[in-house]
C-alpha positions, 0 to 999 in steps of 0.5 A: 302696504297691505293688499286685500285679496278677495276670497274665492270659494273653491267648492260648494258647501256641503251644508243643507240650505238654511230655512229661515221659517224653521231655523231650529228644525222644530217642526220635524219634532212636533206631532201632527196635532202640535203642527196643526196648532202651530200653523193655526197660530202662525196664520192668526198672528200674521193676520192680526199683524197685517191688519195693524201694518197694512 
């Protein structure tokens, strides 16, 4: 008979917390101008998609 034992973590992970909004950490590689364009694009697309869904 197979017995399944739960896995209990022994210590906290040493990894940094994961950021879903910038999973590949690309924002850190962009210039200020590129970040501004990215933010504008993000708000514009969010506004357009919300108007279709909401």
